C-alpha positions in Angstrom: 60.4 22.7 27.7 57.3 24.6 26.5 58.0 23.8 22.9 58.4 20.1 23.7 55.2 20.1 25.6 53.5 21.8 22.7 54.8 19.2 20.3 53.5 16.4 22.5 50.1 18.0 22.5 50.2 18.2 18.7 51.1 14.6 18.4 48.3 13.7 20.9 45.7 15.5 18.9 47.1 13.9 15.7 46.8 10.4 17.3 43.2 11.2 18.4 42.3 12.6 14.9 43.8 9.7 13.0 42.1 7.2 15.4 38.7 8.9 14.8 39.3 8.8 11.1 40.1 5.1 11.3 36.9 4.5 13.1 35.0 6.3 10.3 36.7 4.1 7.7 35.9 1.0 9.7 32.3 2.0 10.0 32.1 2.4 6.2 33.5 -1.1 5.7 31.1 -2.7 8.2 28.1 -1.0 6.5 29.2 -1.5 2.9 26.4 -4.1 2.3 23.7 -2.1 4.1 21.1 -0.9 1.7 20.9 2.9 1.6 24.1 3.5 3.7 26.0 6.6 2.5 29.8 6.7 2.7 31.1 9.0 5.3 34.3 11.1 5.1 36.3 12.4 8.1 36.5 16.1 8.4 39.5 17.7 10.0 39.8 21.2 11.4 43.0 23.1 12.4 43.3 24.0 16.1 43.7 27.6 16.8 47.5 28.5 16.8 49.3 30.0 19.8 51.3 33.2 19.3 54.4 33.8 21.4 56.6 36.8 20.9 54.9 37.6 17.6 55.5 34.0 16.3 52.5 31.7 15.7 52.8 28.0 16.6 50.4 25.4 15.3 48.4 23.3 17.7 47.6 20.4 15.4 44.2 19.3 14.1 41.0 17.8 15.4 38.5 15.6 13.6 35.3 17.5 14.0 33.1 14.8 12.6 32.1 12.7 9.6 30.1 14.0 6.7 28.0 11.7 4.5 28.8 12.0 0.8 25.3 12.6 -0.5 24.3 14.6 -3.6 20.9 16.1 -2.8 20.4 17.2 -6.4 21.2 13.7 -7.7 19.0 12.1 -5.1 16.1 14.3 -6.2 16.6 13.3 -9.8 16.6 9.7 -8.9 13.3 10.2 -7.0 11.7 11.9 -10.0 12.8 9.3 -12.5 11.8 6.5 -10.1 8.3 8.0 -9.9 8.0 8.0 -13.7 9.4 4.4 -14.0 7.2 3.0 -11.3 4.1 4.6 -12.9 4.7 3.2 -16.3 5.6 -0.2 -14.8 2.3 -0.6 -12.9 0.4 0.7 -15.9 2.2 -1.7 -18.2 1.4 -4.7 -15.9 -2.2 -3.8 -16.1 -2.1 -3.3 -19.9 -0.4 -6.7 -20.4 -3.2 -8.4 -18.3 -5.8 -6.5 -20.3 -4.3 -7.5 -23.6 -4.3 -11.2 -22.6 -8.1 -11.1 -22.8 -7.9 -10.5 -26.5 -5.1 -12.9 -27.4 -6.6 -16.0 -29.1 -6.4 -19.0 -26.8 -5.8 -22.5 -28.0 -8.8 -24.9 -28.1 -12.4 -24.0 -27.7 -13.7 -20.5 -27.1 -16.0 -21.8 -24.4 -13.6 -20.7 -21.7 -14.0 -17.2 -20.2 -12.2 -14.5 -22.1 -10.9 -16.9 -24.7 -10.1 -13.9 -26.9 -11.7 -15.2 -30.1 -14.1 -12.4 -30.5 -12.7 -11.5 -33.9 -13.2 -15.0 -35.2 -16.6 -15.2 -33.5 -17.8 -12.2 -35.5 -16.6 -13.7 -38.8 -18.2 -17.0 -38.1 -21.5 -15.5 -36.9 -22.1 -13.5 -40.1 -20.7 -16.3 -42.3 -23.4 -18.6 -40.8 -26.0 -16.4 -42.5 -24.2 -16.7 -45.8 -24.3 -20.5 -45.3 -28.0 -20.3 -44.5 -28.6 -18.6 -47.8 -27.9 -21.9 -49.7 -30.8 -23.7 -47.9 -32.9 -21.4 -45.7 -35.2 -24.3 -44.6 -32.3 -26.4 -43.3 -32.7 -26.7 -39.5 -29.0 -27.6 -38.9 -27.9 -24.4 -40.7 -30.4 -22.4 -38.6 -29.0 -24.1 -35.5 -25.5 -23.1 -36.5 -26.6 -19.5 -36.7 -27.8 -19.6 -33.1 -24.7 -21.5 -32.0 -22.3 -18.9 -33.5 -24.5 -16.2 -32.0 -24.2 -17.8 -28.6 -20.5 -18.1 -28.8 -20.1 -14.5 -29.9 -22.3 -13.2 -27.1 -20.7 -15.4 -24.5 -17.1 -14.4 -25.5 -18.0 -10.7 -25.5 -19.8 -10.9 -22.2 -17.0 -13.0 -20.5 -14.3 -10.6 -21.8 -16.3 -7.6 -20.5 -16.6 -9.3 -17.1 -12.9 -10.0 -17.0 -12.1 -6.3 -17.8 -14.5 -5.3 -15.0 -12.9 -7.8 -12.6 -9.5 -6.4 -13.4 -10.7 -2.9 -12.8 -12.0 -4.0 -9.4 -8.6 -5.5 -8.6 -6.8 -2.3 -9.6 -9.3 -0.4 -7.4 -8.2 -2.5 -4.4 -4.6 -2.2 -5.2 -4.9 1.6 -5.3 -6.5 1.5 -1.8 -3.6 -0.7 -0.6 -1.0 1.8 -2.0 -2.7 4.7 -0.2 -2.2 2.8 3.0 1.5 2.3 2.3 1.9 6.0 1.4 0.3 7.0 4.7 2.6 4.7 6.6 5.7 6.1 4.9 4.7 9.7 5.4 4.2 9.0 9.1 7.7 7.5 9.3 9.2 10.4 7.4 7.6 12.9 9.8 9.1 11.1 12.7 12.5 11.1 11.0 12.2 14.8 10.3 11.6 15.5 14.0 14.6 13.4 15.0 16.9 15.0 12.5 15.8 18.5 13.4 16.2 17.7 17.1 19.6 16.1 16.9 21.3 17.6 13.9 19.7 20.8 12.9 22.9 22.3 11.5 24.8 19.3 10.2 24.6 15.9 8.5 22.5 13.5 10.5 24.3 10.4 9.1 22.2 7.2 9.3 19.0 9.2 10.1 19.3 11.0 6.8 20.1 7.6 5.1 16.8 6.3 6.5 15.0 9.4 5.4 16.4 9.1 1.9 15.4 5.4 1.7 11.9 6.2 2.8 11.7 9.0 0.2 12.8 6.6 -2.5 10.1 4.1 -1.4 7.6 6.9 -1.4 8.6 7.9 -4.9 7.9 4.3 -6.1 4.3 4.7 -4.7 3.3 8.3 -5.6 4.6 11.4 -7.4 6.1 13.8 -4.9 8.0 17.1 -4.6 10.5 17.7 -1.7 11.7 21.0 -0.3 14.4 21.3 2.3 13.5 23.6 5.2 15.6 25.3 8.0 16.9 23.1 10.7 17.6 20.3 8.3 13.9 19.5 7.9 11.9 18.7 4.8 8.4 19.4 3.4 6.9 16.7 1.1 3.9 17.2 -1.1 2.3 15.5 -4.1 3.2 16.8 -7.5 -0.1 18.8 -7.4 0.8 20.5 -4.1 -1.1 18.5 -1.5 1.1 18.4 1.6 2.1 15.0 2.9 4.7 15.9 5.4 5.6 19.2 6.9 8.5 19.2 9.4 7.4 16.6 12.1 3.8 16.4 11.0 2.3 14.0 8.5 -0.9 14.5 6.6 -2.7 11.3 5.5 -4.4 10.7 2.2 -8.0 9.6 2.4 -10.4 7.8 0.1 -14.1 8.2 -0.8 -16.2 6.0 -2.9 -18.0 7.1 -6.1 -19.8 4.6 -8.2 -17.9 1.8 -6.5 -14.5 3.3 -7.3 -12.1 4.7 -4.7 -11.3 8.4 -5.1 -8.1 9.8 -3.5 -8.6 12.8 -1.2 -6.1 15.1 0.5 -6.0 15.7 4.2 -8.3 18.6 3.7 -10.8 16.3 1.9 -10.2 17.6 -1.6 -10.5 15.1 -4.4 -7.0 14.8 -6.0 -7.5 11.5 -7.9 -6.8 13.1 -11.3 -3.6 14.9 -10.3 -2.3 11.8 -8.5 -3.0 9.7 -11.6 -0.8 12.0 -13.7 1.8 12.6 -10.9 3.7 9.3 -11.1 4.5 6.4 -8.8 2.7 3.0 -8.9 -0.5 4.7 -7.7 -0.4 7.0 -10.7 0.0 4.0 -13.1 -2.8 2.0 -11.3 -5.2 5.0 -11.5 -4.4 5.6 -15.2 -5.1 2.0 -16.0 -8.2 1.9 -13.8 -9.8 5.2 -14.9 -8.6 5.6 -18.5 -7.2 2.5 -20.2 -9.7 -0.2 -19.0 -12.8 2.0 -19.3 -11.8 2.9 -22.9 -11.7 -0.8 -23.9 -14.9 -1.5 -22.0 -16.6 1.3 -23.8 -15.5 0.0 -27.2 -16.7 -3.5 -26.3 -20.1 -2.0 -25.2 -20.4 -0.1 -28.5 -19.6 -3.2 -30.5 -22.2 -5.3 -28.6 -24.8 -2.6 -28.7 -24.6 -2.0 -32.4 -24.4 -5.7 -33.4 -27.4 -6.6 -31.2 -29.5 -3.7 -32.4 -28.7 -4.2 -36.1 -29.2 -8.0 -36.1 -32.5 -7.7 -34.1 -33.8 -5.0 -36.4 -33.0 -7.0 -39.5 -34.4 -10.2 -38.1 -37.7 -8.4 -37.3 -37.9 -7.0 -40.8 -38.1 -10.5 -42.4 -40.3 -13.6 -41.8 -39.4 -16.9 -40.1 -40.3 -20.5 -41.1 -43.8 -20.1 -39.8 -44.3 -16.8 -41.7 -44.2 -14.7 -38.5 -42.8 -11.2 -38.9 -41.3 -8.6 -36.6 -41.6 -10.1 -33.2 -38.5 -12.1 -32.5 -35.1 -10.7 -31.3 -32.0 -12.9 -31.6 -30.1 -11.0 -28.9 -31.3 -9.4 -25.7 -32.2 -5.9 -26.7 -29.8 -3.4 -25.0 -31.4 -0.3 -23.5 -28.2 1.7 -23.5 -24.6 1.4 -24.7 -23.1 1.2 -21.2 -23.1 -2.4 -20.0 -24.2 -3.8 -23.4 -21.2 -6.1 -23.6 -21.4 -7.8 -20.2 -25.2 -8.2 -20.7 -25.0 -9.5 -24.3 -26.8 -12.8 -24.6 -28.9 -14.8 -27.1 -32.6 -14.9 -26.2 -33.8 -16.8 -29.3 -34.2 -20.5 -28.5 -36.0 -21.8 -31.6 -34.0 -21.8 -34.8 -37.3 -21.6 -36.8 -37.6 -18.0 -35.5 -34.7 -16.9 -37.6 -36.2 -14.7 -40.3 -34.3 -15.8 -43.4 -37.0 -14.8 -45.8 -38.3 -11.5 -46.9 -41.8 -10.5 -45.6 -44.4 -12.4 -47.7 -42.0 -14.7 -49.3 -41.9 -18.5 -48.8 -39.8 -20.5 -46.5 -37.3 -21.1 -49.3 -36.6 -17.4 -49.7 -33.1 -16.2 -48.5 -33.5 -12.4 -49.0 -33.4 -11.5 -45.3 -30.5 -14.0 -44.7 -28.5 -12.2 -47.3 -29.3 -8.9 -45.5 -28.3 -10.4 -42.2 -25.0 -11.5 -43.6 -24.4 -8.1 -45.1 -24.5 -6.5 -41.7 -21.0 -8.0 -41.2 -19.7 -5.7 -43.9 -21.7 -2.7 -43.0 -20.2 0.2 -41.0 -22.5 0.1 -38.1 -19.9 0.6 -35.3 -18.6 4.1 -35.3 -18.0 4.1 -39.0 -16.4 0.7 -39.1 -17.7 -2.8 -39.8 -18.0 -5.1 -36.6 -14.8 -6.9 -37.5 -12.8 -3.8 -38.3 -14.1 -2.1 -35.1 -12.9 -5.0 -33.0 -9.6 -5.2 -34.9 -9.0 -1.4 -34.4 -9.6 -1.8 -30.7 -7.1 -4.7 -30.4 -4.6 -2.8 -32.5 -5.0 0.3 -30.5 -4.4 -1.6 -27.3 -1.4 -3.3 -28.8 0.1 0.0 -29.8 -0.5 1.4 -26.3 1.3 -1.7 -24.8 4.2 -1.3 -27.1 4.5 2.5 -26.4 4.3 1.9 -22.7 6.9 -0.9 -22.9 9.4 1.3 -24.7 8.8 4.2 -22.3 9.3 1.9 -19.3 12.5 0.4 -20.7 13.9 3.8 -21.3 13.0 4.9 -17.8 14.5 1.8 -16.2 17.7 2.6 -18.0 17.6 6.2 -16.8 17.1 5.1 -13.2 20.0 2.6 -13.4 22.3 5.2 -14.9 21.4 7.8 -12.2 21.8 5.2 -9.5 25.2 4.1 -10.7 26.3 7.7 -10.9 25.1 8.3 -7.3 26.8 5.1 -6.1 30.1 6.4 -7.5 29.9 9.3 -5.1 27.9 7.9 -2.2 28.3 4.1 -2.0 31.2 2.4 -0.2 34.0 1.2 -2.4 36.0 -1.4 -0.4 39.1 -0.8 -2.5 39.0 2.9 -1.8 38.3 2.3 1.9 41.3 0.0 2.0 43.5 2.7 0.5 42.1 5.2 3.0 42.6 2.8 5.9 46.3 2.4 4.9 46.8 6.1 4.7 45.4 6.8 8.2 47.2 3.8 9.7 50.5 5.2 8.4 49.6 8.7 9.7 48.7 7.1 13.1 52.0 5.2 13.1 54.0 8.3 12.2 52.3 10.4 15.0 52.9 7.5 17.4 56.6 7.4 16.5 57.0 11.1 16.8 55.2 11.0 20.2 57.6 8.3 21.3 60.6 10.4 20.2 59.3 13.5 22.0 58.6 11.4 25.1 62.2 10.2 25.1 63.5 13.7 24.5 61.2 15.1 27.3 62.5 12.4 29.7 66.2 13.2 28.8 65.6 16.9 29.6 64.1 16.0 32.9 67.1 13.7 33.7 69.6 16.5 33.4 71.7 16.6 36.7 69.6 13.7 38.2 71.3 10.4 39.0 68.1 8.5 38.7 66.8 8.3 35.1 63.3 9.3 34.4 61.7 7.1 31.7 
C-alpha cells in the first residue's frame, strides 16, 4: 500500500512538472515575436529520496523554475560593437552632409553652397589673364569683379553651411544626452526591481528589459558594465564616469563654451573628449562637431584669408585706370584667419579701380594684371596654390568619408553576425519549441496513464473482501 501511494505521489509530481514545463514552452511561443524576449528553459530538480530498510526510493521531480538562455559575454560583445557601429554611423551621416557642400551642383553657382569653389578659383584668376589682352576694356574689368564676387559668395555661403551644420550637431548632441539620462534612470529602476525580486536567480522579463535598455544605451554612448552582487549592475562611460550604480542613476550634464555644449559628469567634470572617443551616436556626433567640421572650416578660412590678402596686396602695388596707386582693396581685408571664409566679400565696386598696370605705366599696361593672374599659380596657401589647396581639402574629406564608410560597413556586418549568433542561443525557434512541446505532452500523457493505472490498482487493493467496488 505504501509503495502504491509513493508511486501515485511520483506520478502527481511528474504531472505537475510536465504541466509547468508545457506552460514555459507556451510562454516562449506567445512571446516569439516580442523584441528582446529571451527563450526560457524549464529546470527540473530531483526530489529527495526516501530510505526504508536501507533501500532508497525515488520521489520524482519538481520543476524549480525557468531559466532564460542568455549569454552575458555575447551580450556584452554586442553592446561594444553596437557602440562602435553607432558612432561611425552618426559620424558618416555628418560627413556625407558636409561633403555635399563641395559637390558641384548643376546650374548656376549663385545658390548657397553650390560647391563650385574650385571652378570659381580657376575662373577668377583666369579673368586677370583675359584682362591682360586689353587692360582698358571695361567689360573685362567687370568680369574680374563678377568672378571675384562669385568666388567670395560661394566660399562665404559654404562656410555658413558648415557652421549651420555644426550648430545642428550641437543640438543633436544635447538631445542624445537627454535620451541617455532617461535610459539610465530606467536602468536604475530595473536594477532595483531585479535585486529586490530575484537577487539570486534569473529575473526573466525584467532582465530582458534591462538588456534592451542597455542595447539602446550602447547605441547612444560608449559604456562599460559590471555585474554586482544581488544580480545588480554598475554602468559607466568608457572613461569611468558612473551612470548607474545599483538602484541609483547619475545624470550627465551640459555646459556651454563658445556656444558649444560640453558634456559633464554628475560630479561636474568635463568629459566631452572621452565621450567623443568612447563610441555611440553621441561619440560620432561630437567627433564630427569638434574635429571633422572645424578642420574643414579652418582650411576654408585659410584659403579665403590668403587669397584676400595676396590679391589685395598685389592690387595695391599697381595703378588703376585713373593712375591711382595703393589705396583700393578688392576683397574685404581679413584681420585674422578664423572667420575669414564666412566674412569674405568683394568691397570694390568700380572696375576702374582694378590696378592692371604697373606703377607709373599707362592705362594700356598689363604688368600688374599678369602678376595678379600669377597668384593663382603661387603657393600662397600652406605651401600650395589656391586651386591645389582647395583640391587637397576636398580629396582629404573624400578619403575620410570612404574610410568611415568602409569602417561602418564592417561594423554593421560584425553586429549582424554577433546578433545572429546570440539569436541561435537566446531567440525563440518555433520549430524547436514545437518539438519540445511534443516531448512534454508525451511525458504528461505517460504520467497520466501511469497515474490512471496506479489509481485502478489502488482501488482494486481497497476492494479486497468488500462487496461494493471502490472506483
